[in-house]
C-alpha distance (Angstrom), angle and dihedral (degrees) to the residues before:
residue distance angle dihedral
M1 . . .
V2 3.81 . .
F3 3.81 89.7 .
L4 3.82 91.3 54.6
S5 3.78 90.9 48.9
I6 3.81 91.9 51.7
Y7 3.80 91.0 44.3
H8 3.81 91.3 50.7
K9 3.80 91.8 48.4
N10 3.81 92.0 48.8
S11 3.79 90.6 48.6
N12 3.79 90.6 52.3
D13 3.80 91.4 46.8
F14 3.78 90.5 50.2
E15 3.79 91.6 49.4
L16 3.81 91.3 50.2
L17 3.79 91.5 48.8
N18 3.78 91.6 47.5
N19 3.82 91.3 50.4
S20 3.80 90.5 48.8
L21 3.80 90.5 50.2
E22 3.80 92.1 50.9
K23 3.82 91.1 49.5
L24 3.80 90.0 49.2
K25 3.82 91.6 50.4
L26 3.80 91.1 50.0
S27 3.79 91.5 47.0
Q28 3.81 91.5 50.2
E29 3.80 92.0 49.0
T30 3.80 90.8 49.9
N31 3.81 92.5 47.2
Y32 3.80 91.2 47.3
Q33 3.80 91.5 51.6
K34 3.81 90.9 48.3
S35 3.80 90.6 50.1
L36 3.82 90.8 51.8
E37 3.80 90.0 50.8
A38 3.81 91.4 48.1
K39 3.81 90.8 49.2
Q40 3.81 91.3 51.1
K41 3.80 91.4 48.0
A42 3.81 90.8 50.3
Q43 3.81 90.6 50.0
D44 3.81 90.8 48.9
N45 3.82 91.0 49.0
L46 3.80 91.1 49.2
T47 3.80 91.5 50.3
K48 3.80 90.6 49.2
G49 3.80 90.2 48.6
Y50 3.80 91.0 53.5
E51 3.80 91.0 47.8
D52 3.80 92.1 48.5
A53 3.81 91.4 48.7
L54 3.80 91.6 49.0
N55 3.81 90.6 49.6
T56 3.80 91.3 49.0
V57 3.80 92.4 50.8
S58 3.81 91.7 44.4
N59 3.79 92.0 49.8
A60 3.79 91.8 48.2
F61 3.80 90.2 50.7
L62 3.80 92.2 48.0
D63 3.81 92.5 46.7
N64 3.83 90.7 51.6
S65 3.79 93.7 46.1
H66 3.81 90.3 59.7
N67 3.81 92.5 57.2
């Protein structure tokens, strides 16, 4: 009887640990995907910033060359 009680408790503990592990894996996958998306957005914003700066400098040069 005691053996069955210990076995049942260990089975429940294992199931809880397994569920926690699966949740952690899912959470890590989600966080990893979000970090990839954030990295891509930052790269896109940096590219746009460079393009905007180049356009600003080009426009200033063109405006001054007409004077």
